[in-house]
C-alpha positions as CSV (number, residue, x, y, z in Angstrom):
1,M,0.0,0.0,0.0
2,A,1.4,3.4,-1.0
3,L,1.5,5.9,1.9
4,P,0.0,8.3,2.7
5,A,-3.4,6.7,2.1
6,T,-6.9,7.2,3.4
7,I,-9.0,4.2,4.5
8,E,-12.6,3.8,5.7
9,V,-13.1,1.8,8.9
10,G,-16.4,0.1,9.8
11,E,-19.1,0.8,12.4
12,E,-17.4,-1.1,15.2
13,V,-14.1,0.9,14.9
14,A,-16.0,4.2,14.5
15,R,-18.0,3.5,17.6
16,H,-14.8,2.7,19.5
17,L,-13.3,6.0,18.4
18,A,-16.4,7.9,19.6
19,V,-16.5,6.1,23.0
20,L,-12.8,7.1,23.5
21,R,-13.9,10.7,22.7
22,L,-11.3,11.0,20.0
23,Q,-11.8,13.9,17.5
24,P,-10.9,14.4,13.9
25,G,-7.2,15.3,13.8
26,S,-6.3,13.0,16.7
27,D,-3.2,10.8,16.2
28,I,-3.7,7.1,16.7
29,S,-1.8,3.8,16.1
30,L,-3.3,1.0,14.0
31,F,-1.9,-2.5,14.0
32,D,-2.1,-4.8,11.0
33,G,-2.0,-8.2,12.8
34,G,1.2,-9.2,11.0
35,G,3.8,-7.4,13.1
36,G,3.4,-3.9,11.8
37,E,2.0,-0.6,13.0
38,F,0.6,2.4,11.1
39,A,0.9,5.9,12.5
40,A,-2.4,7.4,11.5
41,R,-4.6,10.5,12.0
42,I,-8.4,10.4,12.2
43,G,-10.2,12.2,9.3
44,V,-13.9,12.1,9.8
45,I,-16.0,10.1,12.4
46,G,-19.6,9.3,11.5
47,K,-22.1,7.0,13.1
48,R,-21.5,4.1,10.8
49,S,-17.9,4.6,9.6
50,A,-14.8,6.8,10.0
51,S,-11.9,7.7,7.7
52,V,-8.4,7.4,8.8
53,D,-5.3,8.8,7.1
54,L,-2.4,6.3,7.2
55,R,0.9,8.2,7.4
56,V,3.8,6.0,8.3
57,Y,4.3,2.2,8.4
58,I,6.5,0.8,11.2
59,D,7.6,-2.8,11.0
60,L,7.8,-4.2,14.5
61,T,10.0,-6.9,15.8
62,L,9.4,-8.1,19.3
63,C,12.1,-10.0,21.2
64,R,12.2,-11.6,24.6
65,A,15.3,-12.5,26.5
66,V,15.9,-14.1,29.8
67,V,18.3,-12.0,31.9
């Protein structure tokens, strides 16, 4: 996916954003479920959907060590 990009998220995510009282312009992090994170900004929040501007992709690698 080429960045920056705007995506539409569904009703469940839009409701979650509203419950958290986040406003358009708020910076958030979205995780892709495959070890990556998007730095994003909320565009518009509606009752049934919201738009989110994806800005930067961060590839995460988690490690655990016994010390």
